[in-house]
C-alpha positions in Angstrom: -139.5 -68.8 -76.7 -138.9 -72.7 -77.8 -137.8 -74.5 -80.6 -138.6 -72.9 -83.8 -141.0 -74.9 -86.3 -139.9 -75.0 -89.9 -141.6 -73.8 -93.0 -142.0 -75.4 -96.3 -143.7 -74.7 -99.7 -145.4 -77.2 -101.8 -145.1 -78.1 -104.5 -142.7 -75.2 -105.1 -141.7 -71.9 -103.6 -142.3 -70.4 -107.1 -145.9 -70.6 -108.0 -147.5 -69.7 -111.5 -150.1 -66.8 -111.5 -153.6 -68.5 -110.6 -152.5 -71.5 -109.3 -152.5 -72.8 -105.5 -149.6 -73.4 -103.0 -149.6 -75.3 -99.8 -147.4 -74.0 -97.0 -146.5 -76.6 -94.2 -145.4 -75.7 -90.7 -143.9 -78.6 -89.1 -142.5 -78.9 -85.6 -141.2 -81.9 -83.0 -142.7 -80.0 -80.1 -146.5 -80.5 -78.8 -147.6 -77.3 -80.7 -151.4 -78.0 -81.4 -151.9 -74.9 -83.9 -149.9 -72.7 -85.7 -149.9 -69.0 -87.2 -149.0 -67.7 -90.4 -147.7 -64.2 -91.3 -146.3 -62.0 -94.1 -143.4 -60.5 -93.0 -142.9 -58.3 -96.3 -145.4 -56.7 -98.2 -149.0 -55.9 -97.5 -150.8 -58.5 -95.1 -153.4 -60.6 -96.6 -156.4 -60.8 -94.3 -157.4 -64.4 -94.9 -153.8 -65.7 -94.1 -152.3 -63.2 -91.4 -152.7 -64.5 -88.0 -154.9 -67.1 -88.9 -154.9 -70.7 -87.1 -154.4 -74.0 -88.6 -152.8 -77.1 -88.2 -149.4 -77.8 -90.0 -150.7 -77.3 -93.4 -152.3 -73.8 -95.1 -153.7 -74.0 -98.8 -154.0 -70.6 -100.3 -154.7 -69.4 -104.2 -155.7 -68.8 -106.7 -152.7 -66.7 -106.2 -152.0 -63.3 -107.6 -149.2 -60.7 -107.0 -150.6 -60.0 -104.0 -149.7 -63.4 -102.3 -146.2 -62.9 -103.4 -143.6 -62.3 -100.4 -141.8 -63.7 -97.1 -143.6 -66.1 -94.8 -142.7 -67.1 -91.2 -144.9 -69.5 -89.0 -144.7 -69.9 -85.4 -146.4 -72.5 -83.1 -148.6 -72.1 -79.8 -150.3 -74.3 -77.4 -153.7 -73.4 -75.9 -153.2 -75.3 -72.8 -150.2 -73.3 -72.0 -150.8 -69.7 -73.4 -147.2 -68.8 -72.4 -145.8 -71.6 -74.6 -144.9 -69.8 -77.9 -142.2 -71.2 -80.5 -139.7 -68.9 -82.1 -140.6 -67.8 -85.6 -139.5 -70.7 -88.4 -137.1 -69.5 -90.7 -138.4 -67.5 -94.0 -139.9 -68.7 -97.2 -140.3 -66.6 -100.1 -143.2 -67.0 -102.2 -142.5 -65.7 -105.8 -145.1 -65.6 -108.5 -144.2 -66.8 -111.8 -145.9 -65.8 -115.1 -145.5 -62.2 -114.8 -143.3 -61.9 -117.9 -142.4 -63.9 -121.0 -140.5 -67.0 -120.7 -136.6 -67.2 -121.1 -134.6 -70.1 -122.9 -132.8 -72.9 -121.0 -129.8 -74.3 -123.2 -127.4 -77.2 -122.2 -124.0 -76.2 -123.5 -122.8 -79.8 -123.6 -124.9 -83.1 -124.5 -127.8 -83.3 -121.8 -125.9 -86.9 -120.8 -123.1 -86.2 -118.6 -120.4 -88.7 -116.9 -120.5 -88.8 -113.4 -117.6 -86.1 -111.9 -118.1 -83.9 -115.1 -119.1 -80.3 -115.2 -122.0 -79.0 -117.3 -123.1 -75.5 -117.9 -126.8 -74.5 -118.6 -127.4 -71.3 -120.0 -130.5 -68.9 -119.2 -131.2 -66.3 -122.0 -133.8 -64.0 -122.7 -134.6 -61.0 -125.5 -136.0 -59.1 -122.0 -133.1 -57.2 -120.1 -133.8 -59.3 -117.1 -131.6 -58.2 -114.0 -131.6 -61.7 -112.6 -131.9 -65.1 -113.3 -132.6 -68.1 -111.0 -132.3 -71.8 -111.9 -134.2 -74.9 -110.5 -133.9 -78.6 -110.3 -136.7 -80.6 -110.1 -137.0 -84.1 -108.4 -140.5 -86.0 -108.2 -142.3 -82.5 -109.4 -141.1 -80.4 -106.7 -138.2 -78.0 -106.8 -134.8 -79.4 -105.0 -132.7 -76.6 -105.4 -132.5 -73.1 -106.6 -129.4 -71.0 -107.9 -129.2 -67.3 -108.6 -127.1 -65.2 -110.9 -127.0 -61.7 -111.7 -127.7 -61.2 -115.5 -125.3 -60.4 -118.1 -126.6 -57.9 -120.5 -125.7 -57.9 -124.4 -126.9 -56.1 -127.9 -130.5 -57.6 -127.8 -131.3 -59.5 -124.6 -129.7 -60.9 -121.1 -128.1 -64.4 -120.3 -126.9 -66.4 -117.4 -124.4 -69.3 -117.3 -125.1 -71.8 -114.4 -121.8 -74.0 -114.1 -123.1 -77.3 -112.1 -120.6 -80.3 -111.3 -118.6 -82.2 -110.5 -121.8 -84.1 -110.9 -123.0 -86.5 -108.5 -126.2 -88.3 -108.5 -128.3 -85.6 -106.5 -127.4 -83.2 -109.3 -129.6 -85.6 -112.0 -132.8 -84.1 -112.6 -135.0 -81.7 -114.6 -134.1 -77.7 -114.7 -135.8 -74.8 -115.6 -135.2 -71.1 -115.3 -136.9 -67.9 -114.6 -135.5 -64.1 -115.4 -136.8 -61.0 -112.8 -136.2 -57.8 -111.7 -134.5 -55.9 -109.0 -137.4 -53.9 -108.3 -139.9 -56.9 -108.0 -137.6 -59.4 -106.6 -140.9 -61.4 -105.9 -142.3 -61.3 -109.2 -140.7 -63.6 -112.0 -141.1 -64.7 -115.5 -143.0 -67.7 -116.6 -140.9 -70.9 -116.5 -138.4 -71.9 -119.8 -138.8 -75.4 -121.1 -137.4 -77.7 -119.3 -134.3 -79.6 -119.9 -133.6 -83.1 -118.3 -130.2 -83.7 -117.2 -129.0 -87.6 -116.9 -125.8 -88.8 -115.2 -124.3 -91.8 -116.5 -121.5 -94.1 -115.0 -123.7 -95.5 -112.1 -123.6 -99.4 -113.6 -121.9 -101.6 -115.4 -122.3 -100.9 -119.5 -124.8 -103.0 -121.7 -123.9 -104.4 -125.1 -125.5 -102.8 -128.1 -125.8 -105.1 -131.7 -127.4 -104.8 -135.1 -129.5 -107.4 -136.2 -128.0 -107.4 -139.5 -124.7 -105.7 -140.7 -124.6 -102.1 -139.6 -125.0 -100.7 -142.9 -128.1 -99.7 -144.2 -129.1 -98.6 -147.6 -130.8 -95.0 -147.6 -134.9 -95.4 -146.7 -134.5 -98.7 -145.1 -135.1 -99.6 -141.7 -132.7 -101.1 -138.9 -133.3 -102.8 -135.8 -130.7 -102.3 -132.7 -130.8 -104.5 -129.5 -129.6 -103.5 -126.3 -129.0 -106.2 -123.7 -127.3 -106.8 -120.1 -127.0 -109.2 -117.5 -128.1 -106.7 -115.2 -132.1 -106.5 -114.5 -132.6 -103.1 -115.5 -136.2 -101.5 -116.3 -135.4 -99.5 -119.3 -132.9 -98.9 -122.0 -132.6 -96.1 -123.9 -130.5 -95.1 -126.9 -128.5 -92.1 -128.2 -126.9 -90.9 -131.5 -123.8 -88.7 -130.9 -124.1 -88.3 -127.3 -127.9 -87.2 -127.6 -130.7 -89.6 -126.3 -133.8 -90.6 -128.2 -137.0 -89.1 -126.7 -138.2 -92.3 -125.3 -136.8 -95.5 -123.6 -138.1 -99.2 -124.0 -138.9 -101.2 -120.9 -136.5 -104.4 -120.6 -137.6 -107.6 -121.1 -135.8 -111.3 -120.2 -134.7 -113.2 -123.0 -134.7 -117.0 -123.3 -131.2 -116.9 -122.1 -131.6 -114.9 -118.9 -130.5 -111.7 -120.2 -132.6 -108.6 -119.8 -133.2 -106.8 -123.6 -134.9 -104.8 -126.1 -135.1 -103.8 -129.7 -135.1 -100.2 -131.0 -136.8 -99.9 -134.5 -134.8 -97.2 -136.3 -136.3 -95.9 -140.1 -137.0 -95.3 -142.6 -134.8 -92.5 -142.4 -131.9 -94.1 -140.5 -129.3 -91.2 -139.5 -126.0 -92.3 -139.8 -123.7 -92.1 -136.6 -122.4 -93.4 -133.5 -125.2 -95.0 -131.7 -124.7 -96.3 -127.6 -127.6 -97.5 -125.5 -127.4 -97.4 -121.3 -129.8 -98.9 -118.6 -131.6 -97.2 -116.1 -134.1 -98.7 -113.1 -137.2 -97.2 -112.5 -137.1 -95.3 -109.0 -134.1 -93.4 -110.5 -135.0 -92.3 -114.2 -132.3 -90.1 -114.4 -129.2 -92.1 -113.4 -127.8 -93.9 -116.3 -125.5 -97.0 -116.8 -122.3 -96.4 -118.4 -122.8 -96.6 -122.3 -122.2 -99.1 -124.3 -119.2 -99.7 -126.7 -120.3 -97.6 -130.0 -121.9 -98.8 -132.7 -121.5 -96.9 -135.9 -124.4 -97.3 -138.5 -123.5 -96.3 -142.3 -126.2 -95.1 -144.6 -125.2 -95.5 -148.2 -126.6 -96.0 -151.6 -130.1 -95.5 -152.7 -133.5 -96.4 -151.6 -134.1 -100.3 -152.6 -137.6 -100.2 -151.0 -139.4 -97.6 -152.5 -143.0 -97.2 -152.0 -145.2 -97.6 -155.4 -146.2 -93.8 -154.7 -142.7 -93.2 -155.0 -142.1 -95.1 -158.0 -145.2 -93.3 -159.4 -143.7 -90.1 -158.7 -140.3 -90.4 -160.2 -142.1 -92.3 -163.3 -144.1 -88.9 -163.8 -140.9 -86.9 -163.2 -139.1 -88.6 -165.9 -142.0 -88.8 -168.3 -142.2 -84.6 -167.7 -138.5 -84.7 -168.5 -138.8 -86.7 -171.2 -141.7 -84.2 -172.9 -140.0 -81.4 -172.7 -136.8 -82.3 -174.0 -139.0 -83.6 -177.0 -140.6 -80.4 -177.4 -137.1 -78.6 -177.4 -135.7 -80.8 -180.0 -139.1 -80.1 -182.3 -138.7 -76.4 -181.7 -135.1 -76.6 -182.8 -135.7 -78.5 -185.9 -138.0 -76.3 -187.3 -136.3 -73.2 -186.6 -133.5 -74.9 -188.3 -135.9 -75.8 -191.4 -137.3 -72.4 -191.6 -134.1 -71.1 -191.5 -132.8 -73.3 -194.5 -135.9 -72.5 -196.6 -135.5 -69.2 -196.0 -131.9 -69.1 -197.1 -132.7 -71.2 -200.3 -135.4 -69.1 -201.5 -132.9 -65.9 -200.9 -130.2 -67.7 -203.1 -132.8 -68.6 -206.1 -133.7 -65.0 -206.2 -129.9 -63.8 -206.3 -129.3 -66.2 -209.0 -132.2 -65.1 -210.9 -131.3 -61.4 -210.7 -127.5 -62.6 -211.8 -128.7 -64.4 -214.8 -131.2 -61.3 -216.1 -128.2 -59.0 -215.5 -125.8 -61.2 -217.7 -128.7 -61.3 -220.5 -129.0 -57.6 -220.6 -125.4 -56.7 -221.0 -124.9 -59.3 -223.4 -127.7 -57.8 -225.6 -126.3 -53.8 -225.2 -122.9 -55.5 -226.2 -124.5 -57.3 -229.5 -126.2 -53.8 -230.4 -122.9 -51.9 -230.0 -121.6 -54.1 -233.0 
């Protein structure tokens, strides 16, 4: 046996149901062809022992494609020159179960050298969770942990760090069972982990005073003497969704402006710079700028003004109707009381007259 080749899966060894995967067998020796075989599980006739040159694509994949694969090289001119088997590659088929949830227990902006904990959880009682990190669309690393069970589901906490630039990227997780280790859930929604503190901090300033009336707009400008490709804004340690490309200003600095509003949120704002070829590596944050939101809207739209007027009109009409009803009730009560008093007076006078007549007769 000669030097063993290396076997890899692209774009990932975790393949969604119905997708394709490319297995690539490489060697520094002069092998003209390679053969691929499935080590565990049922063999797949179109794959097993079929010669190919470096790359072999198969799919759409089903659960039958899941398993452990190896390759070896051979040279037709020297039939006895056969390489050793490559190291194994596990092909895992995803999408068999419902996706878990991936949460960052700290803000997704992590300073260089700090640690971050990612929690993968599901209402399904999985036995194992797998965390994967991606760069440029391919899986770079994967980590496996036994699941902890609790009432109503399962979870695993992955601790990453101290963070280095290699740890930055996009993370997803999967759940699986021990009885079918080559099948797993659908991928969780991704979480982007950015590492800060790689470059000199930019500066952040407000176009006006950092105080804004509720409902008004505000503009924040991030600038630096470094030629960053992008600027990013965060509030309370959480980045805004999209960065902005930097533009060279007339004074030689690089900058861009973030337009906030009309519902500006109060809090501590910072900005960062990054380069296009390393979008997950950010600069040291700028000094924080606290935005204070106060008062009522001073630039309400006509629609809002009309709506408020209608509300006030309805309130006035309701109040007027209530006052009229109260007045009518008091008036009716007064009339009834007056009639009752008059009747009582007439009855008293009649009774008094009768008494007087009886007295005169007795005399």
